[in-house]
C-alpha positions as CSV (number, residue, x, y, z in Angstrom):
1,X,-84.5,71.2,-116.6
2,X,-87.4,69.3,-115.0
3,X,-87.9,67.6,-118.2
4,X,-84.4,66.4,-118.6
5,X,-84.4,65.2,-115.0
6,X,-88.1,63.3,-115.7
7,X,-86.7,61.8,-118.9
8,X,-83.6,60.3,-116.9
9,X,-85.6,59.1,-114.2
10,X,-87.6,57.2,-116.9
11,X,-84.6,55.5,-118.8
12,X,-83.3,54.7,-115.2
13,X,-86.7,53.2,-114.4
14,X,-86.5,51.4,-117.9
15,X,-83.0,50.2,-117.8
16,X,-83.1,48.9,-114.0
17,X,-86.3,46.7,-115.7
18,X,-84.2,45.3,-118.3
19,X,-81.1,44.7,-115.7
20,X,-84.0,42.6,-113.9
21,X,-84.9,40.6,-116.7
22,X,-81.3,39.8,-117.5
23,X,-80.6,38.4,-114.1
24,X,-83.6,36.4,-114.0
25,X,-82.6,34.8,-117.3
26,X,-79.6,34.3,-116.4
27,X,-80.4,32.6,-113.4
28,X,-82.8,30.3,-115.2
29,X,-80.1,29.4,-117.6
30,X,-77.8,28.6,-114.8
31,X,-80.2,26.3,-113.1
32,X,-80.3,24.4,-116.3
33,X,-76.7,24.2,-117.2
34,X,-75.8,21.3,-114.8
35,X,-78.7,19.1,-116.1
36,X,-77.7,19.9,-119.7
37,X,-73.9,19.3,-119.4
38,X,-74.8,16.0,-117.3
39,X,-76.9,14.8,-120.2
40,X,-74.5,16.0,-122.9
41,X,-72.0,13.7,-120.8
42,X,-74.1,10.6,-120.9
43,X,-75.1,10.8,-124.6
44,X,-71.1,11.3,-125.4
45,X,-70.2,8.1,-123.4
46,X,-72.8,6.2,-125.4
47,X,-71.6,7.9,-128.7
48,X,-68.0,6.8,-128.2
49,X,-68.9,3.2,-127.5
50,X,-71.1,3.0,-130.4
51,X,-68.2,4.6,-132.3
52,X,-65.6,1.6,-131.0
53,X,-68.1,-1.2,-132.5
54,X,-69.1,0.9,-135.6
55,X,-65.2,1.6,-136.1
56,X,-64.1,-2.3,-136.0
57,X,-67.2,-2.9,-138.6
58,X,-66.0,-0.1,-141.0
59,X,-62.5,-1.8,-141.2
60,X,-63.9,-5.0,-141.9
61,X,-63.3,-6.2,-145.8
62,X,-67.0,-7.8,-145.6
63,X,-68.6,-4.3,-145.0
64,X,-67.5,-2.4,-148.1
65,X,-70.6,-4.0,-149.9
66,X,-73.1,-2.5,-147.3
67,X,-75.1,-0.1,-148.6
68,X,-74.2,2.5,-145.7
69,X,-70.7,2.6,-147.1
70,X,-71.8,2.2,-150.9
71,X,-74.4,5.2,-151.7
72,X,-76.5,4.5,-154.5
73,X,-78.3,8.1,-154.4
74,X,-77.3,11.5,-154.8
75,X,-78.0,15.0,-153.1
76,X,-77.4,15.8,-149.1
77,X,-79.7,15.9,-146.3
78,X,-78.8,18.3,-143.4
79,X,-80.2,18.1,-139.6
80,X,-80.1,21.5,-138.7
81,X,-79.9,21.8,-134.5
82,X,-80.7,25.2,-133.4
83,X,-82.3,26.5,-130.1
84,X,-85.8,27.1,-128.8
85,X,-85.3,30.8,-127.8
86,X,-83.2,33.9,-128.5
87,X,-81.1,35.9,-126.3
88,X,-78.4,33.6,-126.5
89,X,-75.6,35.7,-128.2
90,X,-74.8,34.4,-131.7
91,X,-75.9,30.7,-130.8
92,X,-78.6,30.6,-133.4
93,X,-76.8,33.2,-136.2
94,X,-73.7,31.0,-136.3
95,X,-75.8,27.5,-136.8
96,X,-77.7,29.5,-139.8
97,X,-74.6,31.0,-141.2
98,X,-73.0,27.4,-141.3
99,X,-76.0,26.2,-142.8
100,X,-76.0,28.8,-145.6
101,X,-72.8,27.2,-147.0
102,X,-74.2,23.8,-147.3
103,X,-76.3,23.0,-150.6
104,X,-78.9,20.7,-148.9
105,X,-81.6,19.1,-150.9
106,X,-83.5,18.5,-147.6
107,X,-83.6,20.1,-144.4
108,X,-84.7,18.3,-140.9
109,X,-84.9,20.8,-138.5
110,X,-84.7,20.5,-134.8
111,X,-85.3,23.7,-132.3
112,X,-88.0,26.1,-132.5
113,X,-85.9,29.0,-134.2
114,X,-84.8,26.2,-136.8
115,X,-88.1,24.9,-137.5
116,X,-89.4,28.6,-137.9
117,X,-86.8,29.4,-140.5
118,X,-87.0,26.4,-142.5
119,X,-90.9,26.4,-142.3
120,X,-91.3,23.0,-140.6
121,X,-93.2,21.8,-137.6
122,X,-91.8,22.7,-134.5
123,X,-89.4,20.2,-132.7
124,X,-87.8,21.4,-129.1
125,X,-84.2,20.9,-128.9
126,X,-85.0,21.1,-125.3
127,X,-87.5,18.2,-124.9
128,X,-87.3,16.2,-127.9
129,X,-88.7,12.9,-127.3
130,X,-86.2,10.0,-127.8
131,X,-89.1,8.3,-129.9
132,X,-89.2,11.1,-132.4
133,X,-85.3,11.0,-132.9
134,X,-85.7,7.4,-133.4
135,X,-88.3,7.8,-136.0
136,X,-86.1,10.6,-138.1
137,X,-83.1,8.1,-137.5
138,X,-84.9,5.0,-138.9
139,X,-86.5,7.2,-141.7
140,X,-83.2,8.9,-143.0
141,X,-81.5,5.4,-142.8
142,X,-84.0,3.6,-144.8
143,X,-84.2,6.3,-147.5
144,X,-80.4,6.1,-147.6
145,X,-80.3,2.4,-148.4
146,X,-83.2,2.9,-151.0
147,X,-81.1,5.7,-152.6
148,X,-83.1,8.6,-151.9
149,X,-79.9,10.7,-150.9
150,X,-76.4,10.2,-150.8
151,X,-74.9,12.2,-148.2
152,X,-76.1,12.8,-144.4
153,X,-74.8,15.9,-142.2
154,X,-75.7,16.8,-139.0
155,X,-75.2,20.5,-138.4
156,X,-75.0,21.4,-134.4
157,X,-73.2,23.3,-132.0
158,X,-70.1,21.7,-130.2
159,X,-69.2,22.3,-126.8
160,X,-65.7,23.1,-125.8
161,X,-66.4,25.3,-122.7
162,X,-68.8,27.5,-120.8
163,X,-67.0,30.5,-122.6
164,X,-66.2,28.7,-126.2
165,X,-69.2,26.9,-128.3
166,X,-68.3,26.3,-132.0
167,X,-71.3,25.6,-135.1
168,X,-70.0,22.4,-136.3
169,X,-70.9,20.2,-139.4
170,X,-70.6,16.4,-139.1
171,X,-71.1,14.1,-142.0
172,X,-72.5,10.8,-140.6
173,X,-73.6,8.8,-144.1
174,X,-71.9,7.2,-146.0
175,X,-69.5,5.6,-143.6
176,X,-66.0,5.9,-144.5
177,X,-63.5,2.5,-144.4
178,X,-61.4,2.5,-141.4
179,X,-58.1,0.6,-141.0
180,X,-57.5,-2.4,-139.2
181,X,-55.5,-1.6,-136.0
182,X,-53.6,-4.9,-135.9
183,X,-55.0,-5.9,-132.2
184,X,-57.3,-8.8,-131.6
185,X,-60.6,-8.2,-132.7
186,X,-64.1,-9.6,-131.7
187,X,-65.8,-12.0,-133.9
188,X,-69.3,-10.7,-134.9
189,X,-72.0,-13.2,-135.6
190,X,-73.5,-14.0,-138.1
191,X,-71.2,-11.9,-140.0
192,X,-69.9,-8.1,-139.8
193,X,-71.8,-6.6,-143.0
194,X,-75.3,-7.9,-141.4
195,X,-74.2,-6.6,-137.7
196,X,-73.3,-3.1,-139.2
197,X,-76.6,-2.7,-141.3
198,X,-78.5,-3.7,-138.3
199,X,-76.4,-1.3,-135.9
200,X,-76.3,1.6,-138.0
201,X,-79.9,3.2,-137.5
202,X,-79.5,2.8,-133.4
203,X,-75.9,4.6,-134.2
204,X,-77.5,7.2,-136.3
205,X,-79.9,7.7,-133.3
206,X,-77.6,8.0,-130.8
207,X,-75.5,10.4,-132.9
208,X,-78.7,12.8,-133.4
209,X,-79.5,12.7,-129.7
210,X,-76.0,13.5,-128.7
211,X,-75.9,16.6,-131.0
212,X,-79.3,17.7,-129.9
213,X,-78.1,17.3,-126.1
214,X,-74.5,19.0,-126.7
215,X,-76.2,21.8,-128.7
216,X,-78.9,22.5,-125.9
217,X,-75.5,22.7,-123.3
218,X,-74.5,25.1,-125.7
219,X,-77.6,27.0,-125.9
220,X,-78.0,27.6,-122.1
221,X,-74.2,28.5,-121.5
222,X,-74.4,30.9,-124.4
223,X,-77.4,32.5,-122.8
224,X,-76.3,32.5,-119.3
225,X,-72.8,34.4,-120.6
226,X,-75.2,36.9,-122.8
227,X,-77.2,37.7,-119.9
228,X,-74.1,38.0,-117.7
229,X,-72.9,40.6,-120.4
230,X,-76.4,42.2,-120.8
231,X,-76.9,42.7,-117.2
232,X,-73.0,44.2,-116.8
233,X,-73.8,46.6,-119.7
234,X,-77.1,47.7,-118.0
235,X,-75.5,48.4,-114.8
236,X,-73.0,50.3,-116.4
237,X,-75.8,52.5,-118.0
238,X,-77.4,53.0,-114.9
239,X,-74.8,54.5,-113.0
240,X,-73.8,56.8,-115.8
241,X,-77.7,57.8,-115.9
242,X,-77.8,58.0,-112.3
243,X,-74.6,60.2,-112.2
244,X,-76.3,62.5,-115.3
245,X,-79.7,62.4,-112.8
246,X,-77.9,63.7,-109.9
247,X,-75.8,66.3,-111.7
248,X,-79.0,67.5,-113.3
249,X,-80.9,67.5,-110.2
250,X,-78.1,69.2,-108.2
251,X,-78.2,72.0,-111.3
252,X,-82.0,72.4,-111.0
253,X,-81.5,72.7,-107.1
254,X,-78.8,75.4,-107.7
255,X,-81.0,77.2,-109.9
256,X,-84.0,77.3,-107.9
257,X,-81.6,78.5,-105.0
258,X,-80.2,81.4,-107.0
259,X,-83.9,82.3,-108.3
260,X,-85.0,82.6,-104.9
261,X,-81.8,84.5,-103.5
262,X,-82.1,86.7,-106.6
263,X,-86.1,87.2,-106.0
264,X,-85.2,88.3,-102.1
265,X,-82.7,91.0,-103.0
266,X,-85.3,92.3,-105.5
267,X,-87.9,92.8,-102.6
268,X,-85.5,94.2,-100.3
269,X,-84.5,96.8,-102.7
270,X,-87.7,98.1,-102.9
């Protein structure tokens, strides 16, 4: 009986320690959510503005000859964005599961977990420098124009709400032709194709940055929810163990009293 009580006490301490850890990690995630969603919304606005310009250019007949709309190479390059850490529910696993369905010839990993999985130099998904993103975008655009590959995709996590995030594959290059809207359109100088060719590297860099920011917002949201769930489960386990401990302790005390009374009765009979 004493061993059971000691074991239960040890388990309660262990689970309580886990509970404190999950609460601390949940608080850290909560503190990052506001900044992460703010950065995500800012980059979304930037990409939306760039999308509007690129859509106009893609609809221009002159741009059909652009190397960004007429790929000369073959093969797929895939940017995979995952988290720097775990303990975020299925966040990283969902990204890798989707990545496994794409037959990519080259993977560009962003996020410590993705870099470790694909054996690449670590690039933080939380603190990736903008100059590094531009460097990646410029190289990918240059290689696409030179025909070193034929298709570029970004695998990231789309933020729907605090409770819902979805691993998503977005194809970036080649650009697809769009239809003219029929509305009055701006005049591009010197011409649409020149403007498009010059704008694409900046556009791709903006897309990569936006996907990184959105993925990070998803990571901290997923970690917050995972820690809340883990904390709730830990508290429920503590409550169950505490109940078992109280019962075991009560039984132990009852047994001790019974033994004392029985011993006292033996003495009286003598």
